[in-house]
A tleap script that builds the chain and sets N, CA, C and O, in Angstrom:
source leaprc.protein.ff14SB
mol = sequence {
  NMET THR LEU GLU GLU ILE SER ARG VAL ARG
  ILE ILE LEU GLY LYS HIE TYR SER LYS ASN
  VAL VAL LEU HIE LEU ASN THR ILE GLY MET
  TYR ASN SER ASP GLY ASN SER PHE SER SER
  ALA ALA ILE ARG LYS ILE VAL ASN GLY PHE
  GLN PRO ASN ASP GLU VAL GLU LEU GLU ILE
  LEU LYS LEU THR ALA LYS VAL ALA LYS LEU
  GLN ALA ALA ASN GLU LYS LYS ARG GLU ALA
  LEU ASN ARG LYS ASN CGLN
}
set mol.1.N position { 112.608 108.746 99.603 }
set mol.1.CA position { 112.020 109.896 98.941 }
set mol.1.C position { 110.964 110.509 99.856 }
set mol.1.O position { 110.284 109.814 100.611 }
set mol.2.N position { 110.850 111.820 99.764 }
set mol.2.CA position { 109.832 112.496 100.557 }
set mol.2.C position { 108.475 112.346 99.871 }
set mol.2.O position { 108.397 111.990 98.696 }
set mol.3.N position { 107.427 112.620 100.610 }
set mol.3.CA position { 106.078 112.545 100.038 }
set mol.3.C position { 105.915 113.524 98.879 }
set mol.3.O position { 105.237 113.224 97.896 }
set mol.4.N position { 106.533 114.682 98.997 }
set mol.4.CA position { 106.467 115.683 97.926 }
set mol.4.C position { 107.161 115.164 96.662 }
set mol.4.O position { 106.653 115.347 95.556 }
set mol.5.N position { 108.308 114.526 96.825 }
set mol.5.CA position { 109.034 113.973 95.681 }
set mol.5.C position { 108.240 112.838 95.029 }
set mol.5.O position { 108.170 112.744 93.804 }
set mol.6.N position { 107.651 111.990 95.851 }
set mol.6.CA position { 106.844 110.880 95.326 }
set mol.6.C position { 105.678 111.431 94.519 }
set mol.6.O position { 105.385 110.941 93.429 }
set mol.7.N position { 105.022 112.436 95.047 }
set mol.7.CA position { 103.894 113.050 94.363 }
set mol.7.C position { 104.338 113.656 93.037 }
set mol.7.O position { 103.655 113.511 92.023 }
set mol.8.N position { 105.464 114.322 93.047 }
set mol.8.CA position { 105.991 114.948 91.819 }
set mol.8.C position { 106.317 113.898 90.762 }
set mol.8.O position { 106.024 114.095 89.582 }
set mol.9.N position { 106.919 112.789 91.172 }
set mol.9.CA position { 107.233 111.704 90.239 }
set mol.9.C position { 105.952 111.206 89.580 }
set mol.9.O position { 105.902 111.031 88.363 }
set mol.10.N position { 104.937 110.982 90.373 }
set mol.10.CA position { 103.672 110.464 89.846 }
set mol.10.C position { 102.975 111.463 88.929 }
set mol.10.O position { 102.375 111.072 87.928 }
set mol.11.N position { 103.050 112.744 89.264 }
set mol.11.CA position { 102.410 113.765 88.438 }
set mol.11.C position { 103.159 113.942 87.123 }
set mol.11.O position { 102.543 113.964 86.057 }
set mol.12.N position { 104.474 114.068 87.189 }
set mol.12.CA position { 105.275 114.348 85.998 }
set mol.12.C position { 105.405 113.120 85.098 }
set mol.12.O position { 105.214 113.224 83.886 }
set mol.13.N position { 105.729 111.958 85.673 }
set mol.13.CA position { 105.959 110.761 84.871 }
set mol.13.C position { 104.687 109.963 84.610 }
set mol.13.O position { 104.677 109.080 83.753 }
set mol.14.N position { 103.629 110.262 85.332 }
set mol.14.CA position { 102.359 109.580 85.118 }
set mol.14.C position { 102.178 108.390 86.047 }
set mol.14.O position { 103.085 108.006 86.785 }
set mol.15.N position { 100.977 107.816 85.988 }
set mol.15.CA position { 100.643 106.708 86.878 }
set mol.15.C position { 101.504 105.477 86.636 }
set mol.15.O position { 101.821 104.748 87.576 }
set mol.16.N position { 101.879 105.242 85.400 }
set mol.16.CA position { 102.681 104.059 85.055 }
set mol.16.C position { 104.142 104.467 84.861 }
set mol.16.O position { 104.750 104.183 83.828 }
set mol.17.N position { 104.682 105.129 85.861 }
set mol.17.CA position { 106.021 105.687 85.788 }
set mol.17.C position { 107.127 104.645 85.779 }
set mol.17.O position { 108.211 104.906 85.256 }
set mol.18.N position { 106.877 103.466 86.346 }
set mol.18.CA position { 107.962 102.497 86.544 }
set mol.18.C position { 108.571 102.016 85.230 }
set mol.18.O position { 109.780 101.792 85.168 }
set mol.19.N position { 107.770 101.852 84.180 }
set mol.19.CA position { 108.308 101.426 82.888 }
set mol.19.C position { 109.291 102.453 82.342 }
set mol.19.O position { 110.347 102.094 81.822 }
set mol.20.N position { 108.943 103.731 82.461 }
set mol.20.CA position { 109.837 104.788 81.984 }
set mol.20.C position { 111.124 104.836 82.798 }
set mol.20.O position { 112.200 105.082 82.253 }
set mol.21.N position { 111.015 104.605 84.080 }
set mol.21.CA position { 112.194 104.616 84.939 }
set mol.21.C position { 113.106 103.434 84.593 }
set mol.21.O position { 114.323 103.598 84.508 }
set mol.22.N position { 112.533 102.261 84.396 }
set mol.22.CA position { 113.331 101.085 84.034 }
set mol.22.C position { 114.064 101.340 82.720 }
set mol.22.O position { 115.248 101.025 82.600 }
set mol.23.N position { 113.371 101.907 81.738 }
set mol.23.CA position { 113.983 102.215 80.449 }
set mol.23.C position { 115.137 103.200 80.624 }
set mol.23.O position { 116.200 103.026 80.028 }
set mol.24.N position { 114.929 104.225 81.437 }
set mol.24.CA position { 115.983 105.214 81.700 }
set mol.24.C position { 117.192 104.557 82.368 }
set mol.24.O position { 118.331 104.803 81.973 }
set mol.25.N position { 116.946 103.732 83.370 }
set mol.25.CA position { 118.050 103.076 84.072 }
set mol.25.C position { 118.827 102.148 83.137 }
set mol.25.O position { 120.054 102.079 83.207 }
set mol.26.N position { 118.119 101.441 82.272 }
set mol.26.CA position { 118.799 100.577 81.301 }
set mol.26.C position { 119.637 101.402 80.332 }
set mol.26.O position { 120.738 100.998 79.958 }
set mol.27.N position { 119.118 102.553 79.927 }
set mol.27.CA position { 119.822 103.421 78.985 }
set mol.27.C position { 121.138 103.923 79.564 }
set mol.27.O position { 122.138 104.015 78.853 }
set mol.28.N position { 121.137 104.247 80.851 }
set mol.28.CA position { 122.375 104.759 81.463 }
set mol.28.C position { 123.243 103.629 82.017 }
set mol.28.O position { 124.324 103.883 82.549 }
set mol.29.N position { 122.780 102.390 81.897 }
set mol.29.CA position { 123.582 101.247 82.329 }
set mol.29.C position { 123.544 100.974 83.820 }
set mol.29.O position { 124.513 100.462 84.380 }
set mol.30.N position { 122.447 101.306 84.465 }
set mol.30.CA position { 122.315 101.046 85.898 }
set mol.30.C position { 121.441 99.808 86.089 }
set mol.30.O position { 120.288 99.773 85.657 }
set mol.31.N position { 122.006 98.799 86.739 }
set mol.31.CA position { 121.314 97.529 86.929 }
set mol.31.C position { 121.295 97.158 88.404 }
set mol.31.O position { 122.004 97.761 89.210 }
set mol.32.N position { 120.487 96.170 88.755 }
set mol.32.CA position { 120.399 95.744 90.149 }
set mol.32.C position { 121.646 94.962 90.549 }
set mol.32.O position { 122.558 94.794 89.738 }
set mol.33.N position { 121.694 94.491 91.768 }
set mol.33.CA position { 122.899 93.823 92.283 }
set mol.33.C position { 123.212 92.516 91.573 }
set mol.33.O position { 124.346 92.041 91.620 }
set mol.34.N position { 122.214 91.928 90.914 }
set mol.34.CA position { 122.432 90.699 90.146 }
set mol.34.C position { 122.905 90.982 88.728 }
set mol.34.O position { 123.219 90.050 87.988 }
set mol.35.N position { 122.960 92.237 88.340 }
set mol.35.CA position { 123.362 92.609 86.993 }
set mol.35.C position { 122.217 92.596 85.999 }
set mol.35.O position { 122.441 92.673 84.791 }
set mol.36.N position { 120.993 92.499 86.496 }
set mol.36.CA position { 119.806 92.487 85.644 }
set mol.36.C position { 119.113 93.844 85.716 }
set mol.36.O position { 119.407 94.666 86.584 }
set mol.37.N position { 118.187 94.058 84.785 }
set mol.37.CA position { 117.379 95.272 84.815 }
set mol.37.C position { 116.523 95.284 86.072 }
set mol.37.O position { 116.101 94.235 86.559 }
set mol.38.N position { 116.275 96.466 86.583 }
set mol.38.CA position { 115.340 96.598 87.697 }
set mol.38.C position { 113.948 96.235 87.202 }
set mol.38.O position { 113.591 96.547 86.066 }
set mol.39.N position { 113.177 95.592 88.030 }
set mol.39.CA position { 111.794 95.283 87.677 }
set mol.39.C position { 110.925 96.492 88.009 }
set mol.39.O position { 111.308 97.356 88.797 }
set mol.40.N position { 109.758 96.531 87.396 }
set mol.40.CA position { 108.811 97.602 87.703 }
set mol.40.C position { 108.405 97.568 89.171 }
set mol.40.O position { 108.223 98.611 89.799 }
set mol.41.N position { 108.266 96.364 89.710 }
set mol.41.CA position { 107.904 96.224 91.129 }
set mol.41.C position { 109.002 96.800 92.021 }
set mol.41.O position { 108.706 97.455 93.021 }
set mol.42.N position { 110.255 96.563 91.673 }
set mol.42.CA position { 111.369 97.099 92.466 }
set mol.42.C position { 111.377 98.620 92.415 }
set mol.42.O position { 111.640 99.273 93.425 }
set mol.43.N position { 111.093 99.187 91.249 }
set mol.43.CA position { 111.052 100.646 91.117 }
set mol.43.C position { 109.935 101.218 91.988 }
set mol.43.O position { 110.134 102.227 92.664 }
set mol.44.N position { 108.771 100.585 91.978 }
set mol.44.CA position { 107.663 101.063 92.820 }
set mol.44.C position { 108.036 100.981 94.302 }
set mol.44.O position { 107.702 101.879 95.075 }
set mol.45.N position { 108.727 99.907 94.701 }
set mol.45.CA position { 109.158 99.777 96.099 }
set mol.45.C position { 110.143 100.880 96.465 }
set mol.45.O position { 110.082 101.431 97.564 }
set mol.46.N position { 111.045 101.201 95.553 }
set mol.46.CA position { 112.035 102.255 95.810 }
set mol.46.C position { 111.339 103.605 95.935 }
set mol.46.O position { 111.617 104.368 96.860 }
set mol.47.N position { 110.442 103.894 95.012 }
set mol.47.CA position { 109.740 105.189 95.041 }
set mol.47.C position { 108.902 105.327 96.307 }
set mol.47.O position { 108.859 106.402 96.906 }
set mol.48.N position { 108.244 104.264 96.715 }
set mol.48.CA position { 107.368 104.328 97.887 }
set mol.48.C position { 108.105 104.153 99.212 }
set mol.48.O position { 107.482 104.197 100.273 }
set mol.49.N position { 109.422 103.956 99.165 }
set mol.49.CA position { 110.220 103.910 100.378 }
set mol.49.C position { 110.308 102.553 101.053 }
set mol.49.O position { 110.817 102.462 102.171 }
set mol.50.N position { 109.834 101.506 100.417 }
set mol.50.CA position { 109.900 100.171 101.007 }
set mol.50.C position { 111.245 99.495 100.774 }
set mol.50.O position { 111.606 98.555 101.483 }
set mol.51.N position { 111.986 99.978 99.774 }
set mol.51.CA position { 113.281 99.398 99.421 }
set mol.51.C position { 114.235 100.554 99.115 }
set mol.51.O position { 114.354 100.954 97.957 }
set mol.52.N position { 114.905 101.090 100.111 }
set mol.52.CA position { 115.755 102.263 99.893 }
set mol.52.C position { 116.913 101.972 98.932 }
set mol.52.O position { 117.568 100.934 99.024 }
set mol.53.N position { 117.147 102.896 98.024 }
set mol.53.CA position { 118.266 102.816 97.100 }
set mol.53.C position { 118.560 104.247 96.649 }
set mol.53.O position { 117.927 104.755 95.723 }
set mol.54.N position { 119.516 104.886 97.303 }
set mol.54.CA position { 119.792 106.298 97.066 }
set mol.54.C position { 120.176 106.596 95.626 }
set mol.54.O position { 119.742 107.607 95.075 }
set mol.55.N position { 120.984 105.734 94.999 }
set mol.55.CA position { 121.425 105.973 93.626 }
set mol.55.C position { 120.245 105.950 92.655 }
set mol.55.O position { 120.147 106.806 91.775 }
set mol.56.N position { 119.359 104.980 92.812 }
set mol.56.CA position { 118.202 104.880 91.927 }
set mol.56.C position { 117.248 106.037 92.193 }
set mol.56.O position { 116.688 106.598 91.252 }
set mol.57.N position { 117.054 106.403 93.450 }
set mol.57.CA position { 116.186 107.533 93.775 }
set mol.57.C position { 116.691 108.805 93.099 }
set mol.57.O position { 115.903 109.576 92.551 }
set mol.58.N position { 118.005 109.024 93.137 }
set mol.58.CA position { 118.587 110.200 92.500 }
set mol.58.C position { 118.331 110.185 90.996 }
set mol.58.O position { 117.993 111.217 90.417 }
set mol.59.N position { 118.486 109.036 90.363 }
set mol.59.CA position { 118.229 108.931 88.920 }
set mol.59.C position { 116.759 109.166 88.593 }
set mol.59.O position { 116.434 109.770 87.571 }
set mol.60.N position { 115.874 108.689 89.460 }
set mol.60.CA position { 114.442 108.921 89.249 }
set mol.60.C position { 114.143 110.415 89.327 }
set mol.60.O position { 113.372 110.939 88.524 }
set mol.61.N position { 114.744 111.092 90.283 }
set mol.61.CA position { 114.530 112.538 90.409 }
set mol.61.C position { 115.140 113.293 89.233 }
set mol.61.O position { 114.572 114.286 88.778 }
set mol.62.N position { 116.286 112.836 88.737 }
set mol.62.CA position { 116.886 113.450 87.542 }
set mol.62.C position { 115.967 113.283 86.334 }
set mol.62.O position { 115.755 114.227 85.573 }
set mol.63.N position { 115.426 112.084 86.161 }
set mol.63.CA position { 114.512 111.831 85.051 }
set mol.63.C position { 113.266 112.693 85.179 }
set mol.63.O position { 112.790 113.243 84.186 }
set mol.64.N position { 112.733 112.815 86.383 }
set mol.64.CA position { 111.550 113.634 86.613 }
set mol.64.C position { 111.817 115.093 86.251 }
set mol.64.O position { 110.980 115.739 85.621 }
set mol.65.N position { 112.971 115.610 86.642 }
set mol.65.CA position { 113.326 116.995 86.321 }
set mol.65.C position { 113.474 117.177 84.812 }
set mol.65.O position { 113.043 118.191 84.263 }
set mol.66.N position { 114.074 116.208 84.150 }
set mol.66.CA position { 114.269 116.275 82.694 }
set mol.66.C position { 112.926 116.284 81.972 }
set mol.66.O position { 112.717 117.087 81.062 }
set mol.67.N position { 112.024 115.408 82.367 }
set mol.67.CA position { 110.704 115.328 81.739 }
set mol.67.C position { 109.907 116.603 82.026 }
set mol.67.O position { 109.203 117.097 81.146 }
set mol.68.N position { 110.007 117.137 83.237 }
set mol.68.CA position { 109.307 118.377 83.586 }
set mol.68.C position { 109.785 119.525 82.711 }
set mol.68.O position { 108.983 120.345 82.265 }
set mol.69.N position { 111.085 119.586 82.463 }
set mol.69.CA position { 111.652 120.634 81.624 }
set mol.69.C position { 111.139 120.504 80.185 }
set mol.69.O position { 110.804 121.504 79.549 }
set mol.70.N position { 111.079 119.275 79.680 }
set mol.70.CA position { 110.554 119.045 78.333 }
set mol.70.C position { 109.077 119.425 78.241 }
set mol.70.O position { 108.647 120.023 77.256 }
set mol.71.N position { 108.313 119.080 79.257 }
set mol.71.CA position { 106.890 119.414 79.275 }
set mol.71.C position { 106.696 120.923 79.290 }
set mol.71.O position { 105.808 121.434 78.607 }
set mol.72.N position { 107.506 121.642 80.052 }
set mol.72.CA position { 107.403 123.100 80.112 }
set mol.72.C position { 107.746 123.720 78.760 }
set mol.72.O position { 107.091 124.668 78.328 }
set mol.73.N position { 108.761 123.194 78.094 }
set mol.73.CA position { 109.144 123.707 76.781 }
set mol.73.C position { 108.029 123.465 75.767 }
set mol.73.O position { 107.718 124.339 74.958 }
set mol.74.N position { 107.431 122.281 75.813 }
set mol.74.CA position { 106.325 121.982 74.904 }
set mol.74.C position { 105.122 122.883 75.160 }
set mol.74.O position { 104.444 123.303 74.223 }
set mol.75.N position { 104.866 123.171 76.410 }
set mol.75.CA position { 103.744 124.046 76.758 }
set mol.75.C position { 103.978 125.457 76.204 }
set mol.75.O position { 103.050 126.090 75.703 }
set mol.76.N position { 105.222 125.945 76.295 }
set mol.76.CA position { 105.539 127.269 75.740 }
set mol.76.C position { 105.329 127.282 74.231 }
set mol.76.O position { 104.812 128.253 73.679 }
set mol.77.N position { 105.734 126.197 73.563 }
set mol.77.CA position { 105.548 126.107 72.113 }
set mol.77.C position { 104.065 126.113 71.767 }
set mol.77.O position { 103.654 126.778 70.816 }
set mol.78.N position { 103.264 125.382 72.524 }
set mol.78.CA position { 101.816 125.356 72.283 }
set mol.78.C position { 101.194 126.735 72.458 }
set mol.78.O position { 100.368 127.166 71.653 }
set mol.79.N position { 101.605 127.417 73.518 }
set mol.79.CA position { 101.076 128.765 73.759 }
set mol.79.C position { 101.452 129.708 72.631 }
set mol.79.O position { 100.633 130.520 72.201 }
set mol.80.N position { 102.688 129.608 72.147 }
set mol.80.CA position { 103.122 130.467 71.048 }
set mol.80.C position { 102.333 130.163 69.784 }
set mol.80.O position { 101.950 131.082 69.060 }
set mol.81.N position { 102.088 128.905 69.513 }
set mol.81.CA position { 101.290 128.533 68.335 }
set mol.81.C position { 99.860 129.032 68.458 }
set mol.81.O position { 99.281 129.511 67.483 }
set mol.82.N position { 99.294 128.924 69.644 }
set mol.82.CA position { 97.915 129.385 69.861 }
set mol.82.C position { 97.823 130.899 69.674 }
set mol.82.O position { 96.858 131.388 69.087 }
set mol.83.N position { 98.797 131.634 70.155 }
set mol.83.CA position { 98.799 133.090 69.990 }
set mol.83.C position { 98.954 133.451 68.519 }
set mol.83.O position { 98.321 134.390 68.035 }
set mol.84.N position { 99.792 132.708 67.811 }
set mol.84.CA position { 100.040 132.965 66.401 }
set mol.84.C position { 98.789 132.700 65.561 }
set mol.84.O position { 98.523 133.418 64.597 }
set mol.85.N position { 98.030 131.677 65.925 }
set mol.85.CA position { 96.844 131.281 65.163 }
set mol.85.C position { 95.602 132.085 65.501 }
set mol.85.O position { 94.558 131.877 64.883 }
set mol.86.N position { 95.679 132.988 66.455 }
set mol.86.CA position { 94.488 133.760 66.836 }
set mol.86.C position { 94.361 135.011 66.035 }
set mol.86.O position { 93.415 135.775 66.229 }
savepdb mol mol.pdb
quit
């Protein structure tokens, strides 16, 4: 992952992003080579580039884009409510 992508993951998913990523990977049925769930430590290694895994990186970026889209939609709803209440 590039530094820009890493920064975006941390901003959008928050400081404790690894738990959300593990949950997402389990939901879509993506597991490590042993057939177990990825650990939070493994996710942090992948995001920081210490343990390359292109498939997991792609899923992390997909999750980040999905969450960003939801956050933008919620922000629009908040703005509309604020305008309505003024």
